[in-house]
C-alpha positions in Angstrom: -9.9 -22.6 -50.8 -8.0 -21.0 -54.0 -11.5 -20.7 -55.6 -12.6 -18.4 -52.5 -9.2 -16.4 -52.5 -9.6 -15.9 -56.2 -13.2 -14.8 -55.9 -12.0 -12.2 -53.1 -9.3 -10.9 -55.3 -11.6 -10.3 -58.3 -14.2 -8.8 -56.1 -11.8 -6.5 -54.4 -10.5 -5.0 -58.0 -13.6 -2.9 -57.9 -12.5 -1.2 -54.8 -9.2 -0.1 -56.2 -10.0 1.1 -59.7 -8.7 4.6 -60.2 -7.0 4.8 -56.7 -3.6 6.0 -56.2 -0.7 3.5 -56.0 -0.5 2.0 -52.3 1.5 -0.2 -50.5 2.3 -3.7 -51.5 4.3 -6.5 -50.4 4.4 -10.4 -49.5 4.2 -13.1 -49.1 3.0 -11.9 -45.8 1.0 -14.0 -43.1 -1.9 -12.0 -41.3 -0.9 -11.8 -37.7 -4.7 -11.3 -36.7 -7.8 -9.7 -37.8 -10.1 -7.3 -35.8 -13.7 -7.2 -36.6 -15.9 -4.0 -35.6 -19.8 -3.8 -35.1 -20.0 -1.5 -37.7 -18.4 -4.2 -40.3 -14.9 -2.4 -40.5 -11.9 -5.2 -40.4 -8.6 -4.4 -39.5 -5.9 -6.7 -40.8 -2.3 -6.8 -39.4 0.7 -7.9 -41.4 4.6 -7.8 -40.5 5.6 -4.4 -41.5 8.8 -5.8 -42.9 6.9 -7.3 -45.7 5.3 -4.1 -46.9 6.7 -1.4 -49.0 5.6 1.8 -50.4 3.4 3.1 -47.6 1.3 6.3 -48.7 1.4 9.8 -46.9 -2.0 9.4 -45.6 -0.9 6.9 -43.0 -0.4 8.3 -39.5 3.0 7.4 -38.0 1.5 5.7 -35.1 -0.2 3.3 -37.6 3.4 1.7 -38.6 5.3 -0.3 -35.9 6.0 -3.9 -36.1 3.0 -4.4 -37.9 1.4 -2.8 -40.7 -2.5 -2.3 -40.4 -4.9 -2.3 -43.5 -8.4 -1.7 -43.2 -11.7 -2.4 -45.4 -15.4 -2.4 -45.1 -16.7 -6.0 -44.9 -20.4 -4.8 -45.4 -19.8 -4.5 -49.0 -19.9 -7.3 -51.5 -16.1 -6.9 -52.5 -15.3 -6.5 -48.6 -17.3 -9.8 -48.0 -15.3 -11.3 -50.4 -12.0 -10.3 -49.2 -13.1 -11.0 -45.5 -13.9 -14.6 -46.6 -10.6 -15.1 -48.4 -8.4 -13.4 -45.6 -9.8 -15.7 -43.1 -9.3 -18.7 -45.3 -5.7 -17.9 -45.9 -5.3 -17.1 -42.2 -6.7 -20.4 -40.9 -4.4 -22.2 -43.6 -1.4 -20.4 -42.7 -0.9 -19.3 -46.2 0.9 -16.2 -47.0 -0.6 -13.5 -49.1 0.6 -10.8 -51.4 -1.1 -7.7 -50.6 -1.9 -4.2 -52.3 -2.9 -1.2 -50.7 -5.5 1.3 -52.1 -3.1 4.3 -51.6 -6.2 6.0 -49.6 -7.0 6.2 -46.2 -10.8 6.5 -46.9 -12.4 3.9 -44.7 -10.5 4.9 -41.5 -8.3 8.1 -41.0 -4.7 7.3 -40.9 -4.9 3.7 -42.0 -4.7 2.5 -45.6 -7.6 0.7 -47.1 -6.8 -2.7 -48.4 -7.4 -2.8 -52.4 -6.7 -6.4 -53.2 -4.7 -9.4 -52.3 -3.8 -12.8 -53.6 -2.3 -16.1 -52.2 1.3 -17.0 -52.1 0.8 -20.2 -54.1 
């Protein structure tokens, strides 16, 4: 599983190149993932594990959870989805880094990268 998670993190690096500094935190466990027919994935973490939330995030999207979003139809997104699903299934915490942009869904930060807790 570590190989899957490492691959996901490497693939996701291309998504954050040149992006503004985003939120970060961890280790945090995913509360749940929501998948849409268009390939957009929403990932929910406990908000207490996240710091540095960018200004583009709408206030109503920050509550007891902090929601990241990404496009799982891209090669990097497919890798991130596989890694997040594996970590979620194993109950492993992840360290997350947001992209600093809300470019996939308005008002929600795009997930830039992550790595496992161990």
